[in-house]
C-alpha positions in Angstrom: -23.0 6.8 45.5 -26.0 5.0 46.3 -28.1 4.6 43.1 -32.1 3.5 43.0 -31.3 2.0 39.2 -29.0 0.2 37.4 -29.5 3.0 34.6 -28.9 5.5 36.2 -25.6 4.8 36.9 -24.7 3.6 33.7 -25.3 6.6 32.5 -23.4 8.4 34.8 -20.0 6.6 33.7 -21.3 7.3 30.3 -21.5 10.5 31.1 -17.5 10.9 32.9 -16.3 8.5 29.6 -17.4 10.9 27.1 -16.2 14.2 29.6 -12.8 12.0 30.0 -12.7 11.4 26.0 -13.1 15.0 25.6 -10.7 16.5 27.6 -8.1 14.0 26.7 -8.5 15.0 22.7 -7.6 18.8 23.5 -5.2 18.3 25.4 -4.2 16.0 22.0 -4.9 18.5 19.8 -3.5 21.3 21.8 -0.1 19.3 22.0 -0.3 18.7 18.2 -0.7 22.3 17.7 1.5 23.9 19.8 4.4 20.8 18.1 3.3 22.6 15.3 4.0 26.2 15.8 7.7 24.6 17.8 8.6 23.0 14.5 7.8 25.8 12.4 9.8 28.1 15.0 12.3 25.6 14.7 12.5 25.1 19.3 12.7 21.9 21.4 9.4 19.9 20.3 7.0 17.5 21.6 8.7 14.3 21.4 6.2 11.9 19.0 6.2 9.3 22.7 4.1 11.9 23.9 1.8 12.4 21.0 1.1 8.5 20.6 0.3 8.4 24.5 -2.7 11.2 24.6 -3.3 9.3 21.8 -3.3 5.8 23.9 -5.4 7.2 26.7 -8.1 8.1 24.8 -7.0 11.4 22.5 -7.7 10.0 19.5 -10.4 12.6 17.8 -7.8 15.2 19.1 -5.1 13.7 17.6 -7.0 13.2 14.1 -8.1 16.2 13.8 -4.6 17.5 14.8 -2.9 15.7 12.6 -5.9 17.3 10.0 -6.1 20.8 10.7 -2.3 21.4 11.0 -1.4 19.5 8.6 1.1 17.7 11.0 2.3 14.4 11.3 0.9 13.7 8.1 3.7 12.9 5.9 5.6 10.9 8.8 5.1 7.5 7.6 6.4 5.8 10.9 4.3 7.7 13.2 1.1 7.5 11.0 1.6 3.6 11.0 2.0 3.8 15.2 -0.7 6.0 15.7 -2.8 3.5 13.8 -1.1 0.9 15.3 -2.5 3.0 18.9 -6.0 3.0 16.9 -5.9 -0.4 16.4 -5.5 -1.7 19.6 -7.9 0.5 21.8 -10.9 -0.7 19.1 -9.7 -4.6 19.9 -9.9 -3.3 23.6 -13.3 -1.8 22.9 -14.2 -5.3 21.4 -12.7 -7.5 23.4 -15.2 -5.8 26.7 -17.8 -5.6 24.8 -17.6 -9.6 24.1 -17.0 -10.5 28.0 -18.5 -7.7 30.0 -21.4 -9.6 31.3 -23.6 -6.9 32.4 
């Protein structure tokens, strides 16, 4: 793609990032809802690693909303710790990118 203005390219990248985060957050939210439904029905569950992977890949908003809306995984301290750790890694990555990105 050729862009006439550097700003329009950045806007395009920003829009793509918003789209990606929205989609992965919806997926993460859905995974939490599905896991809660499976837990209630005593069926085989979605692994914590899968839920954490969705969070790590950008589904943080969906994870937080899923935990609150479905009241799921909020009393399990080890999962909460891992989730907060993943969020801290994401925050550090954004800060590092902003600090060292030259443009």
